[in-house]
C-alpha positions in Angstrom: 39.5 -180.2 -2.4 40.3 -183.4 -0.3 39.7 -181.5 2.9 36.4 -180.0 1.6 35.2 -183.4 0.8 36.1 -184.6 4.3 34.1 -181.5 5.8 31.1 -182.4 3.7 31.1 -186.3 4.0 32.5 -187.1 7.3 32.2 -183.9 9.6 28.4 -184.0 9.9 28.7 -187.5 11.3 31.0 -186.5 13.8 28.9 -183.5 14.7 25.9 -185.7 15.2 27.7 -188.0 17.5 28.8 -185.0 19.7 25.3 -183.6 19.6 23.9 -186.7 20.7 26.1 -187.2 23.8 26.0 -183.6 24.9 22.4 -183.6 24.8 22.0 -186.7 26.7 24.5 -185.7 29.1 25.4 -183.2 32.0 27.3 -180.7 29.8 24.3 -179.2 28.2 22.9 -178.1 31.7 26.0 -175.7 31.8 23.5 -172.8 31.0 22.2 -173.2 34.6 25.6 -173.9 36.3 29.1 -172.9 35.6 30.9 -173.0 32.4 34.6 -172.2 31.6 33.8 -168.4 31.4 32.3 -168.4 34.7 35.3 -170.3 36.2 37.7 -167.8 34.9 35.5 -164.9 36.3 35.7 -166.7 39.7 39.3 -166.7 39.3 39.5 -163.1 38.7 37.4 -162.5 41.7 39.5 -164.6 44.0 42.4 -162.5 42.8 40.4 -159.5 44.0 39.7 -160.8 47.2 43.1 -161.7 47.8 44.0 -158.1 46.9 41.5 -156.9 49.5 43.1 -159.0 52.2 46.6 -157.9 51.2 46.7 -154.8 49.0 50.3 -154.2 49.3 51.0 -157.7 48.0 48.5 -158.9 45.4 46.9 -155.6 44.1 48.3 -155.1 40.6 48.6 -151.3 41.1 50.3 -149.8 44.0 48.0 -147.7 46.3 48.8 -145.2 49.1 47.6 -145.4 52.5 45.1 -142.6 51.7 43.7 -144.6 49.0 43.3 -147.7 51.0 39.6 -147.1 52.1 38.4 -146.2 48.7 40.2 -149.2 47.3 38.7 -151.6 49.6 35.1 -150.3 49.2 35.2 -150.1 45.3 36.7 -153.7 45.2 34.5 -155.3 47.8 31.6 -153.9 45.8 32.8 -155.3 42.7 33.5 -158.6 44.1 30.1 -158.7 45.6 28.2 -158.2 42.4 30.4 -160.6 40.5 30.6 -163.5 42.6 27.0 -163.1 43.9 25.6 -163.9 40.6 27.7 -167.3 40.5 26.9 -168.1 43.8 23.1 -168.0 43.0 23.7 -170.0 39.8 25.5 -172.9 41.4 22.6 -172.9 44.4 20.0 -173.1 41.4 22.0 -175.6 39.5 22.2 -177.9 42.4 18.5 -177.4 43.3 17.6 -178.5 39.8 19.8 -181.5 40.2 18.2 -182.5 43.5 14.8 -181.6 42.2 14.5 -179.2 45.2 11.3 -176.8 45.2 11.4 -175.7 48.7 14.2 -173.3 48.9 15.0 -169.8 47.7 18.4 -170.0 45.8 18.5 -166.3 45.7 17.9 -165.8 49.3 20.6 -168.5 50.1 23.0 -166.8 47.6 22.7 -163.5 49.4 23.2 -164.9 52.9 26.3 -166.6 51.7 27.7 -163.6 50.0 27.1 -161.3 53.1 28.7 -163.7 55.2 31.8 -164.2 53.2 32.4 -160.5 52.9 31.6 -159.6 56.7 34.1 -162.7 57.4 37.0 -160.9 55.5 38.5 -159.1 58.5 38.6 -162.6 60.4 40.2 -164.3 57.6 42.9 -161.7 57.3 43.5 -162.0 61.0 44.0 -165.8 60.6 46.3 -165.4 57.7 48.4 -162.7 59.5 49.0 -165.7 62.3 49.8 -168.0 59.5 52.3 -165.5 58.1 53.8 -165.1 61.5 54.1 -169.0 62.0 56.0 -169.0 58.6 58.5 -166.1 59.6 59.2 -167.8 62.8 59.3 -171.4 61.5 61.6 -170.7 58.5 65.1 -169.4 59.3 65.7 -168.2 55.9 62.8 -165.8 56.1 64.1 -162.1 56.7 60.8 -160.1 56.2 57.1 -160.6 56.7 56.1 -159.2 53.2 58.7 -161.4 51.4 56.7 -164.4 52.8 53.5 -162.9 51.3 54.9 -162.0 48.1 56.8 -165.3 47.5 56.2 -168.2 49.7 53.3 -170.5 47.7 51.9 -171.7 51.1 50.4 -168.3 51.7 48.4 -168.4 48.4 47.4 -172.0 49.0 46.3 -171.2 52.7 44.7 -167.9 52.1 42.7 -169.6 49.2 41.8 -172.6 51.4 40.5 -170.1 54.1 38.2 -168.5 51.5 37.1 -171.9 50.1 36.6 -173.5 53.6 34.1 -170.5 54.4 32.3 -171.2 51.3 32.2 -175.1 51.8 30.8 -174.5 55.4 28.0 -172.4 53.7 27.3 -175.3 51.7 28.0 -173.3 48.4 28.4 -176.0 45.8 31.2 -176.2 43.1 32.9 -172.8 43.7 35.1 -173.8 46.7 36.7 -176.8 44.6 37.2 -174.5 41.6 39.2 -172.2 43.6 41.0 -174.6 45.7 42.0 -176.4 42.3 43.2 -173.0 41.1 45.5 -172.8 44.0 46.4 -176.4 43.6 47.7 -175.9 40.1 49.6 -172.8 40.8 51.2 -173.8 44.1 51.5 -177.6 44.0 49.6 -177.8 47.3 46.3 -179.6 47.4 44.1 -178.6 50.2 40.4 -179.9 50.1 38.1 -176.9 51.2 36.3 -179.4 53.9 39.5 -179.8 55.7 39.2 -178.1 59.2 42.7 -176.2 59.7 43.5 -174.2 63.1 45.6 -171.0 63.2 49.4 -170.4 62.8 49.6 -173.1 60.1 52.8 -173.3 58.0 53.7 -175.4 54.9 57.4 -175.2 54.2 58.4 -175.6 50.7 54.8 -177.1 49.9 55.2 -179.0 46.8 53.3 -182.2 46.8 51.3 -181.5 49.8 47.8 -183.3 50.1 45.4 -182.7 52.8 42.0 -184.4 52.2 38.4 -183.4 53.0 37.8 -184.9 56.4 41.3 -184.1 57.7 41.2 -182.0 61.1 44.7 -179.8 61.9 45.2 -178.0 65.1 46.9 -175.0 66.0 50.5 -174.3 65.3 51.1 -177.0 62.9 53.9 -177.3 60.7 54.2 -179.6 57.4 57.1 -180.1 54.9 56.8 -180.9 51.2 55.2 -184.1 49.8 53.1 -184.7 53.1 49.9 -186.7 52.4 47.0 -186.4 54.8 44.8 -188.9 53.0 42.3 -191.7 53.2 43.2 -195.2 54.0 41.1 -196.6 51.6 38.7 -194.6 49.5 36.4 -197.4 48.3 34.3 -200.0 50.1 34.1 -203.8 49.4 32.3 -203.5 46.4 34.7 -200.9 45.0 32.3 -197.8 45.4 33.8 -194.6 46.6 33.2 -194.3 50.6 31.5 -190.8 50.9 30.0 -189.2 54.0 32.3 -190.7 56.6 35.5 -189.6 58.2 38.4 -190.8 56.0 41.3 -188.6 56.8 43.6 -188.3 60.1 43.3 -185.9 62.8 46.6 -183.8 63.6 46.4 -182.2 67.1 48.3 -179.0 68.2 52.0 -178.4 67.8 52.7 -181.3 65.5 55.6 -181.4 63.0 55.4 -183.5 60.0 58.5 -183.9 57.8 58.9 -184.4 54.1 57.2 -186.9 52.3 55.5 -188.6 55.2 52.1 -190.4 54.4 49.3 -190.5 57.2 46.2 -192.3 56.3 42.8 -193.1 57.8 40.0 -191.5 59.4 40.7 -193.2 62.9 44.3 -192.2 63.0 45.1 -189.3 65.4 48.6 -187.8 65.6 49.0 -186.5 69.4 49.9 -183.0 70.5 53.3 -182.3 70.0 54.4 -185.2 68.0 57.1 -185.3 65.4 56.7 -187.3 62.3 59.8 -188.2 60.6 60.3 -188.0 56.8 59.2 -190.9 54.2 57.2 -192.5 57.0 53.9 -194.5 56.4 51.4 -194.1 59.4 48.1 -195.8 59.6 47.8 -196.0 63.4 47.5 -193.3 65.9 50.7 -191.9 67.6 50.6 -190.6 71.1 51.1 -187.0 72.1 55.0 -186.2 72.1 55.9 -189.0 70.3 58.9 -188.8 67.8 58.5 -191.3 65.0 61.5 -192.4 63.1 63.6 -189.6 64.5 67.2 -190.0 65.8 66.4 -188.5 69.5 
């Protein structure tokens, strides 16, 4: 009886406060953007894309070589229909936010979708190089398929390469959604805006953070806990610094050991440098330099 009285007397006030906040805020506009259901569908589409890239490892059911063509064609058609509508939704959402009246969201979404699908062979080739770098860079690795099946860095890097392509196509929201899914599953946080070259390997991986304006060259190896971050994300007035280079550049053939922190948009780690563990770096390091190493 007491609960019934509470529902009749108090609950209407709680509902009224929530309604006022929702109607006056951003959340009510989820009807033209992405809601939780849309986010989970994007997760499912991401898994399908990963299965297309590596059917033998990410697909839930086994397929034979003879079934590969049918599986790829069927899955890509399915992916295209599902994610295409969400790409159009987020373009429409941003246009409404920006009061844009001069572009066709449907045409932009279709072009982005086609580019994503047509780039899948190239993404796979880059990932094969990343996997080979992991195999060569980890003495404990015995088989290539072991790396794809069990190394968290492969899921994180594969997701990053998909997200980065969408980010470069200026698709809103979706790149961050899929990047954060990989972050939550692997402990590796790679912003989709970062630019990362070929043969990239993250050993162990937990706690790695790579910021939006980071650039990483070819054949770079990171260990767990490495942060490639902003020296200061705020200006003198305490406002976030956006639209500028905030994160470091890592040139080719660099190794960065566990828990190193490298900060700042003007910081460059030169080609072939080795950065020791637990270091704090805010200034550039010359090519070939060994920082906090015994040799």
